[in-house]
N, C-alpha and C positions, 0 to 999 in steps of 0.2 A: 510552452513547456514553465515559463516560470509561474505562471498561475497555477497549471497542475500541481507543481511542488508545493505552492502554497497552500492548496487545500489539503494536500496529506499532512502538513504539518497545523493546519488549522483542527482538523479532525482528531490528530494526536492531543493536541491541546483540549479540546471539547471535552475528550472523553478521561484524559489522565490529569489534566490541571485543576480540573472542575473541584476535585476533592480536597483541594489545599486552603478554601475557604479565605483566599487573599481577595482584595479589589483589583489590585494590580500588580502585573510582573513586567518589570523593566529590563531588557537584555540588552547589553552594551558590547559592541564589539571593537576589538581591538586588533590591529594588524602589525606584522613586525615589520614590515616595509618602511611605514611612516609613523609609527608607535602613535599614532592619534586613537583616540576614542570617539566612535559614534553610536548613536542609537541605532540599534539592530532591529528591537520589534518593542510594542508595548501590547499587552494583553489588558483589558479590563473587563471586570466581572462585577454582577451585581451583588446585593447583601445575601442571596440565596445562591451565589457561586454559580451563577450560569455566566456563561461567557457572553459577551456584550459585543465587543469590537476587539480587532487586531489591527495596529498600524505597523508598517514594513517601510520605514522612508527610505531605506537603499534601494527598495524595489520599486518604489513609488507606488505603493499599494495599502489599500485599508478596507478592511470588511467589517459591516455593521451585521450583528445578529438580531434577528425579530422573532418574538415566539407568540404563539396564541395564547387564550385564555386556561389551557390544559398543561402549559409550560413545556408545548411540543415546537420543536422548530420549525418555524413557518415560512421563514424567509431570508436568504443571504443577498446584501448588497455589497459588492465588491467594485471597488474602483479603481481601474487601472488606466495604464496610460493611453489605451485603445478606447476607454468609455468604460460605462457602467455594465459590470456582468451582473444579471438577477437570476436566482436560484430560488424556485418555489416549491414546497413541499404541501402536498395534498392528501388527507389521510382518509380512511374510510374503508370501503369496501373494495374499492381499486384504486390504490394507493399510487400516486403520480408525482413525477419529478419534473419539472419545467426550467430549461436553462436558455435564458435569451442573451445572447453577445452581439454586440454592437455591429461587430464584423462576419461572423459566421453564421447569423440567424438563430433559429429557436431550435431546440432540441427537446422531445417528450418523451418520456417513459413512463408506460401503464404496466402495472402490475395487477393479475386477475386472481382472485382467491377462492379456494373451493369451501365447503360447510366447516372445515375444521380449521380454517385460518391458514391453510398452505399454498403459497403462489404456486398456479398451474401454469400460467403463461405471463410473459413480458412481450411488450412490442415498443419498438424505438423508433420515433419519427423525426426526420430532420426536414423542418420547413413543410411539414404536414404530409410527407411523402413516407411512406414505410421503408426503414432501410434494415432494419433487423427483429426477427421473430424468435423468441425462446420458448421451448415447452418443458415443462418439468415432469417428471413422473416418481413416485416414492416405494420404498419398500412397505412391508407390512409394521415395521416400527418407525415410520415415519423419517427414514433417511431418504435423500436423494439418491435414486438408482439411474434413472436417465436423465440426460439434457439434449436437447435437439436444438442446434442454432442455425438460421437460416438469414444469410446474408445477403440483400437484394442490390448492393452497389457495389463496385469496385473502389478500393480505396485510392486517394489520390496521391502523387506521386510525393508531394511534399508531406503527406502524414498527418495533416494538421490534427490536433486534439482538444477537446473541451476544455472548459477551466476545471473541470472537477468530474469526479465518480467514474472515471476512465471509460467515459462515452468516447465514441470514435466518431468524429465527422466524416462523412464520406464524399466523394465527389458527385458528379451531375450524370456520371455514364451509367447507365444500368446494366447489368449483367442478363444476357440472354438465358442463360441457365445458371440461377443462384446456387452460390455456396451453400451446401448442407452437409453442417458436421453433427455427429452423434457422439455423446461422450456418456458412456456406460460405465458404472461403478460395481464393483464385487466387493461384498461384505463377508467377514467370517461369521460362521453360523453361531457360535459359542458368545465370542465377545461381540460380535454386533460392529467392530471395527471396520472401516474401509482396508481393502487390501490391495486392490487394483483399479484403475481408471484406463480407459481407453478411449482413444479419438478415432472416429470412422470420418471420411469424406465420402458422401453419397454412395455409404453402403459398401464401399471396395476394402481393400487392404487396411490395416490399421495404420494412421498417419503418426500419431504418438501414443506412448503409454507411460503411467507412472506405476511405480510398486512401492508399497507402505510396507516397513518392517516395526515392530515393536519390541519394547521390552517392559518390564515391571520393576516399579519403585517403590516406594514406601505404602505399606498396608494393602500391596500386589495391585496398585493403580496401573493403569495400561498407559504407557508412556510413548510417544512416535519417536523412534530410535534413528531411523533413516528414509528419506524418500530417492528414489532411483527414476529419473526423468530421460526418456529417449524419445528422440526425433528421428524418424525414420526418412524423411525426406532430405534432411540436411547432415544426417549421421552426427549428431550433437547428443551428447550425454551430460547430464546435470545431476550430479548427487548433492544431497544435503544431510549431515550426520548432526544428532542432537545428543547433547551429555545435561546430567541433572545433578542437583546435590542429594548425596544418599539419604539424609535426614528430613530433608523438606520437599524432594522433587522439584525445587526451584531450578530453572534453566542455569546453567553455567556456561556453556560452550554451543556455540551453531556455526558449523562449517560449511560452506559452499564451492565445488568445484564444477566447472563448465570445461568439456572437453569435445572437441572435434577430432577425430581420427584418434592419433597418438599425442595431440599437442593440447596442452592445457591453455584455454583462452583466458579464462579468470578465475579469480580465487578471493573468496572473502570470508571473513570470519566475525562473529561477535563473541566477546568475553565478557562475561558476568562477575563481577568480584564483590563480595559481601564481607563486611565487618560486622561483627556481633550480630550475626543473624541478618542484618539488613543490607540491602544493596547500596553500595559505595560507588563502584564504577562499571561503566559499559566501554569497552574498547571494540571499535568497529574499525577493521583492516580491508584494504581492497587492492589486489592485484589486478593487471590486465597486461597479459604477457602471450607472443606466439608460440612460446618455448616451453620444453618440459619443465615440472615443478622444481626438479634439481636445479634446475639454471638461475631461478630466480633469485636476484639480489635487489636489495631496496635501495640501493644506490645506482642501478644499471640504466642506462640509456635507453636500453632495449624493451623496456616495460615501465608501467606507471604503477606507483604506489601510494594510496593515502591512509590517512587514519586519522581517526575521531576519538576523542576521548570524552566521556559525559560523566561528570561527578555529581553525585548526590550525597546530601546530608538532610536528615529527618525525613525522607522519603520525597525530597524536592531537588529538581535538577538545579545546580547553582554554577555549573561552568562548563564550559564545552572549550577542547583544545584540538585545533584542526592543524593537520600536518600534510605537507606535500614531501614524499620520501620519509626522511627523518627530520626535516627541517619543520620548526613550528612556523604556520602562515598565519593564523590569527587564534583569538581567543575571546569567547562569548561568556560574559559573566552575567547571570541571573538574580534580579533584585526583587524580593516581596514586599508589597507594603501595603499598608491599609490607608485608604483615603477617604 
């Protein structure tokens, strides 16, 4: 799981900090318990701003990025406590990603495209055995209309996850009747925005659905206002609310509530704060509680509450403050240098 979280962080770094034109970003972590500063991470870039390596000494992790002659990401070499995880990217008419893990083996994902360049099918293999097949269909305006997912293996009880890209390694027990899921998406005829997505298992009654609600922002731009997700098998409801700045359509608040029956299981929020029109802070708060929302208190022992405050200057992340409840647990400072 640590490696999976690492890759989400690395992907964020690759697409967000690439434009900062820095050769190195060093992050220092200070915990309130021992007051000691430790090197949290080091991001190294070349003169073109490409991410070349990431070191995370506290996690005993290091990742090297290798590019091809067209400046496309060709390979990742991830050095972990379990050994070297290798990720290869192959381009062309059948883009392929190959992950080789020293413990879990190899997983290969192959995409197949039509003459328009749209992906029509994906196959995922674990140690050369097909474990998942995904078929895509499109509307007349090239939006995904249908998606069929067939899993050929049962998940293992420990739920092992690969290092990256959300692939799931499956166990060795084959399902006699493979699980067949269909995802059907509905669109508004005028705006062409998706309005609903329904998930079926083996063409039976709906297992899940997601309803999308929109609003209009500056220049009548269509903005997502709410998504309402329902799982009929677990009776779980997830609702996500979005708010935006009136003048720029920039996000200001995202709130997510997860409920089962009448109980609130979790609540999270992202608040975006701006100064002089530029992003200044992002405040991320998370509650987990078996109680109603009105009963939640940040200092209660009956729920967990965490908060992270990210502070920006000149479009760069310069500091993170992490809280357990209302108590500051650690601070991470980011230092940008030219080397």
